[in-house]
C-alpha positions as CSV (number, residue, x, y, z in Angstrom):
1,M,0.0,0.0,0.0
2,K,1.2,3.5,-0.8
3,A,2.6,5.5,2.1
4,K,0.8,8.7,2.9
5,D,2.8,11.7,1.5
6,T,2.5,14.7,3.7
7,A,5.6,16.6,2.4
8,K,5.2,20.1,1.1
9,R,5.9,20.3,-2.6
10,N,7.0,23.2,-4.7
11,K,6.8,24.1,-8.4
12,Y,10.0,22.1,-9.2
13,Y,8.4,18.8,-8.2
14,H,7.4,16.6,-11.2
15,C,6.1,13.1,-10.7
16,L,4.2,10.4,-12.6
17,E,2.7,7.8,-10.3
18,Y,1.0,4.5,-11.1
19,D,-0.5,1.5,-9.4
20,H,1.6,0.4,-6.3
21,D,0.2,-3.2,-6.5
22,Q,1.4,-4.2,-10.0
23,V,2.4,-7.8,-10.7
24,G,5.5,-8.7,-12.7
25,D,9.3,-9.0,-12.5
26,I,10.1,-5.3,-12.6
27,C,7.2,-2.7,-12.6
28,L,7.4,1.1,-12.8
29,V,5.4,2.7,-9.9
30,A,6.6,6.3,-10.1
31,C,9.3,8.5,-11.7
32,G,10.1,12.1,-11.1
33,M,12.5,14.9,-10.3
34,E,12.7,17.6,-7.7
35,Q,14.7,20.6,-6.6
36,C,13.8,20.6,-2.9
37,D,13.2,23.6,-0.7
38,P,15.7,24.1,2.1
39,G,15.0,21.8,5.1
40,V,12.0,20.1,3.5
41,D,11.3,16.8,5.4
42,Y,9.8,13.5,4.3
43,G,8.8,11.0,6.9
44,P,9.4,9.2,9.1
45,E,7.3,6.6,7.4
46,V,7.4,3.0,6.1
47,R,7.7,3.2,2.3
48,D,6.4,0.5,0.0
49,C,8.3,-0.5,-3.2
50,Y,11.9,0.6,-3.9
51,H,12.7,4.3,-4.5
52,L,16.1,4.9,-6.1
53,H,17.3,8.5,-6.0
54,I,20.1,10.0,-8.0
55,V,21.5,13.3,-6.6
56,L,22.5,16.0,-9.1
57,S,23.4,18.7,-6.6
58,G,23.2,19.7,-3.0
59,T,22.9,17.3,-0.1
60,G,20.6,16.2,2.7
61,T,20.2,13.7,5.5
62,L,18.9,10.2,5.2
63,Y,17.8,8.2,8.2
64,A,17.4,4.5,7.3
65,G,18.2,1.2,8.9
66,G,19.4,2.9,12.1
67,K,22.0,4.9,10.2
68,T,22.4,8.6,9.5
69,L,23.7,9.3,6.0
70,H,24.3,12.4,4.0
71,P,23.9,11.6,0.2
72,R,25.4,14.3,-2.0
73,S,26.0,15.1,-5.6
74,G,27.5,12.1,-7.4
75,Q,25.8,9.6,-5.2
76,M,22.6,7.6,-5.2
77,F,20.4,6.4,-2.4
78,L,17.6,3.9,-2.0
79,L,14.5,3.8,0.1
80,K,13.8,0.2,0.6
81,H,10.5,-1.7,0.6
82,N,8.8,-2.0,4.0
83,E,11.4,-0.1,5.9
84,M,11.0,3.0,8.0
85,V,12.8,6.0,6.5
86,R,13.1,9.8,6.8
87,Y,15.1,12.1,4.6
88,T,15.6,15.9,4.8
89,A,17.0,18.4,2.4
90,D,19.9,20.4,3.7
91,S,19.0,23.9,5.0
92,S,21.7,25.7,3.0
93,E,22.4,23.3,0.1
94,P,19.1,21.4,-0.5
95,W,19.5,18.6,-2.9
96,K,18.2,18.2,-6.4
97,Y,17.5,14.6,-7.4
98,C,15.5,12.4,-9.7
99,W,14.1,9.0,-8.9
100,V,12.3,5.9,-10.0
101,T,10.0,3.8,-7.9
102,Y,9.7,0.2,-8.8
103,N,8.5,-3.1,-7.4
104,G,8.1,-6.7,-8.6
105,T,9.4,-10.2,-8.0
106,E,12.9,-9.2,-9.1
107,A,13.0,-5.8,-7.4
108,K,14.9,-6.9,-4.3
109,R,17.5,-9.0,-6.1
110,L,18.1,-6.2,-8.7
111,S,18.5,-3.6,-5.9
112,E,21.1,-5.9,-4.3
113,D,22.9,-6.4,-7.6
114,I,23.2,-2.6,-7.9
115,G,24.9,-2.7,-4.4
116,F,22.1,-2.0,-2.0
117,T,22.6,-5.1,0.1
118,D,21.5,-5.4,3.7
119,G,22.5,-2.2,5.6
120,V,23.6,-0.3,2.5
121,Y,21.4,2.7,1.5
122,C,23.9,5.1,-0.2
123,L,26.4,4.4,-3.0
124,D,28.8,6.4,-5.1
125,S,27.9,6.7,-8.8
126,A,30.6,6.5,-11.6
127,I,28.1,7.9,-14.1
128,E,27.0,11.6,-14.1
129,A,23.6,12.3,-12.7
130,K,22.5,14.2,-15.8
131,E,22.4,10.8,-17.7
132,F,19.8,9.6,-15.2
133,F,17.9,12.9,-15.4
134,E,17.7,12.5,-19.2
135,L,16.0,9.2,-18.8
136,I,13.4,10.7,-16.4
137,R,12.9,13.5,-18.9
138,R,12.1,11.0,-21.6
139,M,9.6,9.2,-19.3
140,H,7.8,12.5,-18.8
141,E,7.7,13.4,-22.5
142,K,4.6,11.3,-23.0
143,P,2.7,11.3,-19.7
144,E,-0.6,9.9,-21.0
145,M,-1.6,6.7,-19.4
146,N,-2.0,4.2,-22.2
147,Y,-0.5,0.8,-23.2
148,I,2.0,2.2,-25.7
149,N,3.4,4.8,-23.2
150,D,3.4,2.2,-20.4
151,L,5.6,0.0,-22.6
152,R,7.9,2.9,-23.4
153,R,8.3,4.0,-19.8
154,R,9.0,0.4,-18.7
155,G,11.7,0.2,-21.3
156,I,13.3,3.4,-20.0
157,L,13.0,2.1,-16.4
158,L,15.1,-0.9,-17.4
159,E,17.6,1.5,-19.0
160,F,17.7,3.5,-15.7
161,L,18.4,0.4,-13.6
162,A,21.0,-0.9,-16.1
163,L,22.7,2.5,-15.8
164,A,22.6,2.2,-12.0
165,L,24.2,-1.2,-12.3
166,E,27.0,0.2,-14.5
167,A,27.4,3.2,-12.2
168,T,28.2,1.1,-9.2
169,E,30.1,-1.8,-10.8
170,T,33.5,-2.5,-9.2
171,P,36.3,-4.3,-11.1
172,S,35.6,-7.6,-9.3
173,R,31.9,-7.4,-9.9
174,K,32.5,-6.5,-13.6
175,L,34.8,-9.5,-13.9
176,A,32.3,-11.8,-12.2
177,R,29.5,-10.5,-14.5
178,R,31.5,-11.1,-17.6
179,Y,31.6,-14.9,-16.9
180,E,28.2,-15.3,-15.2
181,Y,27.0,-18.0,-17.7
182,P,28.4,-21.4,-18.5
183,A,30.9,-21.4,-21.4
184,E,28.5,-23.4,-23.6
185,V,25.9,-20.7,-23.4
186,Y,28.4,-18.1,-24.7
187,V,29.5,-20.4,-27.5
188,R,25.9,-21.2,-28.5
189,K,25.1,-17.5,-28.6
190,A,28.2,-16.9,-30.8
191,V,27.2,-19.7,-33.2
192,D,23.7,-18.2,-33.5
193,F,25.3,-14.7,-34.1
194,I,27.4,-16.2,-36.9
195,H,24.5,-17.9,-38.5
196,Y,22.4,-14.7,-38.6
197,N,25.2,-12.4,-39.6
198,Y,27.9,-14.5,-41.4
199,A,28.0,-12.3,-44.5
200,T,28.8,-9.0,-42.8
201,I,30.9,-9.8,-39.7
202,N,34.4,-10.8,-38.7
203,V,35.8,-12.4,-35.6
204,S,36.2,-9.1,-33.9
205,D,32.5,-8.5,-34.2
206,I,31.7,-11.9,-32.6
207,V,34.1,-11.2,-29.7
208,E,32.6,-7.8,-29.1
209,Y,29.1,-9.3,-29.1
210,I,30.1,-11.9,-26.5
211,G,32.2,-9.5,-24.4
212,F,35.3,-11.6,-23.8
213,T,38.9,-11.1,-24.7
214,R,39.7,-12.6,-28.1
215,S,42.1,-15.2,-26.7
216,Y,39.7,-16.4,-24.0
217,F,36.8,-16.6,-26.4
218,T,38.9,-18.5,-29.0
219,T,39.9,-21.0,-26.3
220,I,36.3,-21.8,-25.1
221,F,34.9,-21.8,-28.7
222,K,37.5,-24.2,-29.9
223,R,37.0,-26.4,-26.9
224,Q,33.2,-26.6,-27.5
225,V,33.1,-26.6,-31.3
226,G,36.5,-28.1,-32.3
227,V,37.7,-25.3,-34.5
228,S,38.5,-21.6,-34.0
229,P,35.9,-19.0,-34.6
230,Q,37.7,-17.8,-37.7
231,K,37.6,-21.3,-39.3
232,Y,34.0,-21.8,-38.3
233,L,33.0,-18.5,-39.9
234,L,34.8,-19.3,-43.1
235,K,33.4,-22.8,-43.2
236,Y,29.9,-21.6,-42.7
237,R,30.2,-19.0,-45.4
238,L,31.4,-21.6,-47.9
239,Q,28.5,-24.0,-46.8
240,Q,26.1,-21.2,-47.6
241,G,27.8,-20.7,-50.9
242,C,27.4,-24.5,-51.7
243,S,23.7,-24.2,-51.0
244,R,23.2,-21.3,-53.3
245,L,25.2,-22.9,-56.1
246,L,22.8,-25.8,-56.1
247,S,19.5,-24.1,-55.3
248,T,19.8,-20.9,-57.4
249,G,21.0,-19.8,-60.9
250,L,22.8,-16.8,-59.6
251,E,26.2,-15.8,-61.0
252,I,29.3,-16.8,-59.0
253,Q,30.1,-13.2,-58.2
254,D,26.6,-12.6,-56.8
255,I,26.8,-15.7,-54.6
256,A,30.2,-14.6,-53.4
257,A,28.8,-11.2,-52.4
258,Q,25.9,-12.8,-50.6
259,V,28.1,-15.0,-48.4
260,G,30.6,-12.3,-47.5
261,Y,33.2,-12.1,-50.2
262,D,33.7,-8.8,-51.9
263,D,36.1,-10.4,-54.3
264,P,34.7,-13.3,-56.3
265,L,38.2,-14.6,-57.1
266,N,38.9,-14.8,-53.4
267,F,35.7,-16.8,-53.0
268,S,36.6,-19.2,-55.8
269,K,40.1,-19.7,-54.4
270,M,38.8,-20.4,-50.9
271,F,36.2,-22.7,-52.3
272,K,38.6,-24.8,-54.3
273,N,41.1,-25.0,-51.5
274,T,38.3,-26.4,-49.3
275,Y,36.4,-28.7,-51.7
276,G,39.0,-29.4,-54.4
277,V,36.9,-28.1,-57.2
278,S,35.9,-24.6,-58.4
279,P,32.4,-23.3,-57.7
280,T,31.5,-23.8,-61.3
281,E,32.6,-27.4,-61.3
282,Y,30.7,-28.0,-58.0
283,R,27.5,-26.7,-59.6
284,L,28.0,-28.8,-62.8
285,K,28.6,-31.9,-60.7
286,G,25.5,-31.2,-58.6
287,G,27.5,-31.1,-55.5
288,R,29.1,-34.5,-56.0
289,I,32.8,-34.1,-55.2
């Protein structure tokens, strides 16, 4: 249930608010921004949902979990679901912040992934607050409550939370996140990526998509598939060339271009080195080599 809000608002307060009892993995409940008046006080009260604030300027005092904290520019703070909280803008440098309020079955886990584990309510941000403010501005561009706008704002909420994850990522967490799936999952995704994009990519594109170093990716790919990513890509291109030679009447140069070879002579050379016959001979023999 939504906590009663008794705070005095000013003209710089902008908020969109929705159902607090939504069902789903991550649901947007509210989003807004505010330049607080000096000394304005919120609480004490038990807040429902999770309220993630990004401080652009100024400071204030946060009372949460038995702690007294002073979030400031360059930091973020979280009001946690079902916890008593109070927060007060500084009397001389009141804070300006933006926020998202979210709930759902994944809300607690995601908040902890950002870094707000038990007893943690305030974190440094490695990303400028203005990037978060821009996302909130985009949410407010189309405030009408309809299905299309709901989908749009939910997408931006996920951007906001992903940015928060990135903003608090330590080197050790980044390394752990890089290898968070089994090797076979990454290799399967790489193979799918090759099958969808073989004519327009090189190995560097595959490595960038997966997110590993080239040497490590080559090692796990070869272990799973039996050949290097480079050999697999070249082999798959030629296989697609074989298929087109038998199923279409296209010119050799057109088939070469379709499977990723700008130079048809290079395609013919690679083809003969692999299959022992030229593309033309392969076609004439009906693929019997």
